[in-house]
TORMARLO-821034 format. One record per residue (C-alpha): residue in one letter; z, x, y. Coordinates in pm, 1 decimal, decimal comma, padded with zeros to 6 digits. Layout:
# TORMARLO-821034
+------+----------+----------+----------+
: rest :       pz :       px :       py :
+------+----------+----------+----------+
:    A :        Z :        X :        Y :
...
+------+----------+----------+----------+
***
This chain:
# TORMARLO-821034
+------+----------+----------+----------+
: rest :       pz :       px :       py :
+------+----------+----------+----------+
:    M :  00548,2 : -02135,7 : -01728,9 :
:    N :  00611,6 : -01818,0 : -01933,7 :
:    F :  00600,0 : -01463,4 : -01798,5 :
:    F :  00541,6 : -01159,5 : -02024,6 :
:    L :  00592,8 : -00794,9 : -01931,9 :
:    P :  00446,6 : -00582,6 : -02216,2 :
:    N :  00514,6 : -00209,0 : -02238,5 :
:    N :  00165,6 : -00103,1 : -02346,1 :
:    I : -00190,6 : -00226,6 : -02360,3 :
:    E : -00173,0 : -00302,6 : -02732,9 :
:    E :  00120,2 : -00537,5 : -02679,3 :
:    A : -00050,3 : -00699,9 : -02381,5 :
:    S : -00367,8 : -00761,9 : -02579,6 :
:    E : -00169,8 : -00907,5 : -02869,6 :
:    I :  00010,5 : -01156,3 : -02643,1 :
:    L : -00314,0 : -01260,0 : -02474,1 :
:    K : -00484,7 : -01312,0 : -02809,7 :
:    K : -00193,3 : -01516,4 : -02942,3 :
:    Y : -00195,9 : -01763,8 : -02654,1 :
:    S : -00571,6 : -01760,0 : -02594,6 :
:    D : -00688,9 : -01955,8 : -02289,4 :
:    D : -00333,7 : -02052,1 : -02189,5 :
:    A : -00258,6 : -01690,2 : -02093,4 :
:    K : -00395,1 : -01482,7 : -01806,5 :
:    I : -00344,3 : -01124,2 : -01695,7 :
:    I : -00153,4 : -01053,0 : -01376,3 :
:    A : -00257,2 : -00734,1 : -01201,0 :
:    G : -00213,9 : -00731,6 : -00822,7 :
:    S : -00204,7 : -01113,7 : -00825,2 :
:    T : -00388,7 : -01139,1 : -00491,6 :
:    W : -00654,8 : -01364,1 : -00648,6 :
:    L : -00457,5 : -01546,3 : -00916,8 :
:    M : -00165,0 : -01644,7 : -00696,7 :
:    R : -00401,0 : -01815,6 : -00452,4 :
:    A : -00529,9 : -02045,5 : -00726,5 :
:    P : -00353,1 : -02353,4 : -00582,8 :
:    I : -00539,9 : -02301,7 : -00254,2 :
:    R : -00862,6 : -02327,5 : -00455,9 :
:    D : -00728,2 : -02645,0 : -00625,6 :
:    E : -00685,9 : -02454,4 : -00951,8 :
:    E : -00383,7 : -02471,0 : -01178,5 :
:    L : -00184,3 : -02156,9 : -01242,5 :
:    P : -00196,3 : -02042,4 : -01606,1 :
:    K :  00081,7 : -02159,6 : -01836,8 :
:    K :  00149,1 : -01804,1 : -01946,8 :
:    M :  00116,9 : -01489,3 : -01734,6 :
:    V :  00093,5 : -01140,4 : -01879,1 :
:    S :  00174,5 : -00866,0 : -01628,8 :
:    L :  00033,8 : -00514,8 : -01676,8 :
:    S :  00273,3 : -00365,3 : -01420,5 :
:    K :  00481,9 : -00170,7 : -01676,8 :
:    I :  00181,4 :  00006,7 : -01828,7 :
:    D :  00200,0 :  00330,9 : -01630,9 :
:    N : -00114,9 :  00476,5 : -01784,4 :
:    L : -00323,4 :  00211,0 : -01610,0 :
:    R : -00198,0 :  00332,0 : -01270,2 :
:    K : -00336,6 :  00683,7 : -01313,4 :
:    I : -00639,6 :  00846,0 : -01150,5 :
:    T : -00776,1 :  01170,0 : -01294,7 :
:    I : -01086,5 :  01387,3 : -01281,3 :
:    K : -01171,2 :  01563,7 : -01608,4 :
:    N : -01487,1 :  01766,9 : -01662,3 :
:    K : -01645,2 :  01612,4 : -01350,9 :
:    V : -01569,2 :  01259,1 : -01467,8 :
:    L : -01348,6 :  01032,9 : -01254,6 :
:    F : -01118,6 :  00795,3 : -01443,8 :
:    I : -00956,7 :  00514,0 : -01244,7 :
:    G : -00686,8 :  00306,9 : -01412,9 :
:    S : -00746,3 : -00066,2 : -01380,7 :
:    M : -00402,9 : -00115,7 : -01218,6 :
:    V : -00476,1 :  00132,4 : -00938,7 :
:    S : -00462,1 : -00034,9 : -00597,3 :
:    H : -00735,7 : -00004,3 : -00337,5 :
:    F : -00513,6 :  00202,6 : -00110,2 :
:    Q : -00401,0 :  00430,7 : -00394,0 :
:    L : -00764,5 :  00502,9 : -00481,1 :
:    Y : -00845,5 :  00583,0 : -00119,7 :
:    E : -00553,2 :  00825,4 : -00095,2 :
:    F : -00675,7 :  01006,1 : -00405,9 :
:    L : -01038,2 :  01029,7 : -00290,0 :
:    K : -01008,1 :  01074,3 :  00085,7 :
:    N : -01058,1 :  01452,9 :  00081,0 :
:    K : -01308,0 :  01459,6 : -00206,1 :
:    Q : -01685,4 :  01470,0 : -00180,0 :
:    N : -01940,0 :  01260,5 : -00372,5 :
:    F : -01745,8 :  00935,0 : -00347,3 :
:    E : -01808,5 :  00836,0 :  00014,8 :
:    C : -01924,6 :  00481,1 : -00058,3 :
:    L : -01626,4 :  00419,5 : -00285,6 :
:    K : -01381,0 :  00548,0 : -00025,2 :
:    K : -01531,0 :  00319,9 :  00238,3 :
:    S : -01534,5 :  00017,0 :  00011,7 :
:    V : -01164,1 :  00038,5 : -00072,4 :
:    I : -01027,3 :  00129,9 :  00270,9 :
:    E : -01231,4 : -00132,3 :  00459,4 :
:    S : -01185,8 : -00415,0 :  00209,6 :
:    A : -00987,7 : -00723,5 :  00314,3 :
:    N : -00671,3 : -00623,9 :  00504,8 :
:    E : -00388,1 : -00374,2 :  00468,6 :
:    G : -00162,9 : -00608,3 :  00273,2 :
:    I : -00435,0 : -00687,5 :  00020,7 :
:    R : -00538,4 : -00321,4 : -00010,5 :
:    N : -00183,2 : -00222,4 : -00101,7 :
:    A : -00155,2 : -00486,5 : -00373,1 :
:    A : -00500,8 : -00567,5 : -00507,5 :
:    T : -00607,0 : -00365,5 : -00810,9 :
:    I : -00947,4 : -00223,9 : -00893,4 :
:    G : -00951,9 : -00387,4 : -01236,3 :
:    G : -00845,2 : -00722,4 : -01099,5 :
:    N : -01124,9 : -00712,8 : -00843,0 :
:    I : -01383,5 : -00637,6 : -01111,3 :
:    C : -01258,8 : -00909,8 : -01345,6 :
:    A : -01224,5 : -01194,2 : -01091,6 :
:    N : -01527,6 : -01397,8 : -01197,1 :
:    E : -01511,1 : -01641,9 : -00907,2 :
:    F : -01458,2 : -01382,7 : -00632,8 :
:    S : -01794,1 : -01322,3 : -00465,1 :
:    N : -01682,7 : -01111,3 : -00167,3 :
:    S : -01594,3 : -00788,3 : -00345,9 :
:    D : -01661,3 : -00465,0 : -00159,0 :
:    I : -01582,7 : -00235,1 : -00448,0 :
:    I : -01829,1 : -00381,0 : -00699,7 :
:    P : -02141,8 : -00283,2 : -00497,9 :
:    A : -01998,4 :  00066,5 : -00451,2 :
:    L : -01924,6 :  00104,6 : -00822,9 :
:    L : -02269,3 : -00028,8 : -00913,9 :
:    S : -02437,0 :  00224,4 : -00689,4 :
:    L : -02225,2 :  00498,3 : -00849,9 :
:    R : -02336,4 :  00377,4 : -01196,3 :
:    A : -01983,5 :  00321,4 : -01313,2 :
:    N : -01886,7 :  00245,2 : -01671,6 :
:    L : -01581,3 :  00052,4 : -01789,6 :
:    I : -01352,0 :  00138,6 : -02078,3 :
:    I : -01233,5 : -00183,0 : -02242,0 :
:    F : -00960,4 : -00228,8 : -02503,2 :
:    D : -01046,5 : -00507,8 : -02748,9 :
:    G : -00715,1 : -00531,3 : -02931,3 :
:    S : -00772,4 : -00245,6 : -03174,8 :
:    K : -00998,2 :  00011,2 : -03010,6 :
:    N : -01169,5 :  00108,8 : -02685,8 :
:    F : -01536,4 :  00056,6 : -02616,7 :
:    E : -01749,3 :  00147,6 : -02315,4 :
:    M : -01984,3 : -00070,5 : -02114,2 :
:    N : -02171,4 : -00007,9 : -01791,6 :
:    L : -02060,8 : -00220,3 : -01498,8 :
:    K : -02398,2 : -00390,5 : -01459,9 :
:    D : -02380,2 : -00527,8 : -01814,8 :
:    F : -02013,3 : -00617,6 : -01775,7 :
:    L : -02084,0 : -00839,3 : -01475,5 :
:    S : -02323,9 : -01042,8 : -01688,5 :
:    W : -02082,2 : -01047,7 : -01984,6 :
:    R : -01747,3 : -01105,3 : -01814,6 :
:    L : -01769,4 : -01485,5 : -01826,4 :
:    D : -01786,3 : -01458,4 : -02206,6 :
:    R : -01515,7 : -01190,7 : -02227,6 :
:    K : -01217,2 : -01280,6 : -02443,3 :
:    N : -00890,6 : -01279,8 : -02251,5 :
:    Y : -00744,4 : -01010,3 : -02480,6 :
:    Q : -01030,6 : -00767,6 : -02401,3 :
:    I : -00863,5 : -00565,3 : -02127,2 :
:    V : -01043,5 : -00338,7 : -01880,2 :
:    S : -00833,1 : -00022,3 : -01890,5 :
:    F : -01032,3 :  00238,5 : -01695,2 :
:    I : -01330,1 :  00270,9 : -01465,3 :
:    K : -01532,1 :  00582,1 : -01543,5 :
:    I : -01768,1 :  00754,2 : -01298,2 :
:    N : -01964,6 :  01072,4 : -01358,5 :
:    E : -01929,8 :  01292,4 : -01053,0 :
:    M : -02274,1 :  01389,2 : -00927,2 :
:    K : -02384,3 :  01545,9 : -00603,2 :
:    N : -02488,2 :  01261,8 : -00374,6 :
:    F : -02503,2 :  01123,0 : -00025,1 :
:    S : -02367,5 :  00771,9 : -00008,2 :
:    C : -02231,0 :  00503,2 :  00219,5 :
:    H : -02098,0 :  00149,6 :  00216,7 :
:    K : -02177,7 : -00099,9 :  00492,3 :
:    R : -02046,8 : -00452,2 :  00549,8 :
:    F : -02117,3 : -00726,8 :  00800,8 :
:    L : -01843,9 : -00957,7 :  00930,4 :
:    L : -01889,3 : -01282,2 :  01120,6 :
:    R : -01589,7 : -01195,8 :  01333,7 :
:    E : -01415,1 : -00868,0 :  01403,6 :
:    S : -01088,1 : -00988,3 :  01252,9 :
:    G : -01253,2 : -01118,7 :  00934,5 :
:    D : -01119,9 : -00990,1 :  00605,2 :
:    Y : -01427,0 : -01042,5 :  00391,5 :
:    P : -01792,6 : -00963,5 :  00463,1 :
:    V : -02078,6 : -01212,6 :  00455,2 :
:    V : -02296,5 : -00935,0 :  00310,9 :
:    N : -02237,2 : -00574,7 :  00206,8 :
:    L : -02448,1 : -00283,7 :  00089,7 :
:    S : -02385,2 :  00043,4 : -00094,3 :
:    V : -02646,3 :  00320,3 : -00102,2 :
:    N : -02640,3 :  00638,3 : -00309,9 :
:    L : -02893,1 :  00920,1 : -00301,7 :
:    Y : -02871,6 :  01157,7 : -00597,5 :
:    N : -03000,7 :  01513,3 : -00628,1 :
:    N : -03113,9 :  01508,6 : -00266,7 :
:    E : -03115,4 :  01813,1 : -00042,3 :
:    S : -03373,5 :  01691,7 :  00208,4 :
:    N : -03499,1 :  01376,4 :  00377,3 :
:    I : -03723,2 :  01294,6 :  00081,4 :
:    I : -03560,4 :  01044,6 : -00154,7 :
:    K : -03558,5 :  01172,3 : -00512,2 :
:    E : -03325,9 :  00929,0 : -00686,4 :
:    I : -03158,5 :  00626,1 : -00530,9 :
:    S : -02927,5 :  00339,7 : -00614,8 :
:    I : -02882,0 :  00043,9 : -00376,7 :
:    S : -02642,2 : -00241,0 : -00450,7 :
:    V : -02597,6 : -00560,1 : -00249,4 :
:    G : -02294,4 : -00784,9 : -00261,5 :
:    V : -02180,1 : -01125,5 : -00132,9 :
:    V : -02536,8 : -01257,4 : -00092,1 :
:    E : -02526,1 : -01403,0 : -00443,5 :
:    N : -02224,2 : -01497,6 : -00653,0 :
:    C : -02218,1 : -01146,2 : -00794,9 :
:    A : -02336,2 : -00810,8 : -00661,6 :
:    K : -02646,4 : -00649,7 : -00810,3 :
:    N : -02882,4 : -00357,5 : -00766,5 :
:    W : -03174,9 : -00411,5 : -00530,4 :
:    E : -03419,8 : -00283,8 : -00789,9 :
:    P : -03760,2 : -00352,8 : -00626,3 :
:    F : -03648,1 : -00188,8 : -00303,2 :
:    E : -03506,5 :  00110,1 : -00494,8 :
:    K : -03843,6 :  00158,4 : -00662,3 :
:    F : -04026,9 :  00133,6 : -00330,5 :
:    L : -03806,4 :  00396,1 : -00162,2 :
:    K : -03841,9 :  00671,5 : -00423,1 :
:    G : -04045,8 :  00958,0 : -00283,4 :
:    K : -04027,8 :  00828,2 :  00072,2 :
:    K : -03908,6 :  01028,9 :  00370,4 :
:    I : -03592,8 :  00877,7 :  00516,2 :
:    D : -03674,5 :  00663,5 :  00818,1 :
:    A : -03397,4 :  00415,8 :  00898,3 :
:    E : -03601,1 :  00194,7 :  01131,9 :
:    S : -03897,2 :  00179,4 :  00896,2 :
:    F : -03672,0 :  00105,6 :  00596,9 :
:    K : -03509,3 : -00176,1 :  00792,2 :
:    N : -03850,0 : -00335,5 :  00848,6 :
:    Q : -03975,5 : -00267,0 :  00496,3 :
:    S : -03661,7 : -00417,0 :  00340,7 :
:    K : -03765,0 : -00759,8 :  00474,3 :
:    N : -04047,9 : -00759,0 :  00219,7 :
:    F : -03792,8 : -00746,4 : -00063,9 :
:    L : -03546,0 : -01013,3 :  00046,7 :
:    N : -03694,6 : -01269,8 : -00192,2 :
:    F : -03531,8 : -01071,3 : -00475,0 :
:    F : -03209,7 : -01255,6 : -00383,9 :
:    K : -03115,8 : -01621,9 : -00415,5 :
:    S : -02873,7 : -01634,5 : -00128,3 :
:    R : -02578,1 : -01871,6 : -00154,9 :
:    D : -02436,0 : -02108,2 :  00102,6 :
:    D : -02063,6 : -02154,9 :  00150,5 :
:    I : -01824,0 : -02275,1 :  00417,9 :
:    D : -01814,4 : -01928,8 :  00577,2 :
:    C : -02184,0 : -01862,0 :  00609,0 :
:    P : -02525,2 : -02016,4 :  00529,5 :
:    G : -02734,8 : -01827,6 :  00277,8 :
:    W : -03025,5 : -01767,0 :  00513,7 :
:    Y : -02799,1 : -01574,9 :  00753,3 :
:    R : -02682,7 : -01333,7 :  00483,0 :
:    L : -03043,6 : -01231,9 :  00427,1 :
:    H : -03111,1 : -01222,8 :  00800,3 :
:    V : -02850,8 : -00949,5 :  00860,1 :
:    L : -02915,5 : -00746,8 :  00542,9 :
:    P : -03197,9 : -00535,0 :  00698,5 :
:    K : -02956,4 : -00440,4 :  00977,6 :
:    L : -02722,5 : -00291,3 :  00713,9 :
:    V : -03016,4 : -00105,3 :  00559,6 :
:    K : -03081,4 :  00068,0 :  00891,4 :
:    E : -02712,5 :  00152,3 :  00941,0 :
:    A : -02687,8 :  00291,9 :  00589,3 :
:    F : -02981,4 :  00528,4 :  00622,7 :
:    L : -02874,1 :  00644,2 :  00967,6 :
:    D : -02538,0 :  00730,6 :  00813,2 :
:    I : -02696,7 :  00913,4 :  00519,7 :
:    S : -02934,9 :  01103,7 :  00749,7 :
:    T : -02632,3 :  01229,8 :  00941,4 :
:    Q : -02465,3 :  01337,9 :  00617,4 :
:    I : -02775,9 :  01532,2 :  00513,0 :
:    R : -02798,9 :  01705,4 :  00853,1 :
:    N : -02432,1 :  01802,3 :  00841,9 :
:    F : -02470,7 :  01933,6 :  00487,5 :
:    S : -02773,1 :  02143,9 :  00582,9 :
:    S : -02621,7 :  02290,5 :  00900,1 :
+------+----------+----------+----------+
***
């Protein structure tokens, strides 16, 4: 096994391209290093991004948030905890997994782990309409997260996610998750809701993302369309959401049967809109 520690993203991309499928990126390593538990072989060559300081930075420029792909969950929470307009993102990173994982796991690694279905941050980023900046070996290009999630299985190993980019917009948002047991690290279903340009209980623009139900999180598009123009009513939305559950093809695994994920999703809908209603009242008072 070979271990590489490049000084910059160009060097990292070059090494990854040279060794092709034999080489994998190491970020926080919380997913990769558990490969043997999943009966997977560790890669023959590992390329660590830990020396690339630029990827550990978080900045806000001209109302645009840039999150380096090597930023840990806890680091992102510390940066955002006193800032508005990112409530769902704050919740998703500080409630994810456990303290040890939050201190080590990176945002980029979470996004790029194709086989990891229990991400909390992906639904939050989807609801915030995040874009990714990707280095392809010679230049950067930008792709929205929704498209990336469909494309990432075909992504070349030398195409490195360098930054997550989010336009800061006035919103009310929240992130909810359901655990089978109080001590559980990962949810059996989660939900992020964002209301944009709202100053009242009438929904003007909304983004709802659901994770864990399927292998990858996605926007709940039919329910989003239904809710536009409606007055916020958490109990009614809980009941109405049951009419849109067939949008998902829920997966079974050893932790939870698929039918149960869908069974508890309306409960999260109610909790989310109760939370957002409180935010709107506090903002108006």
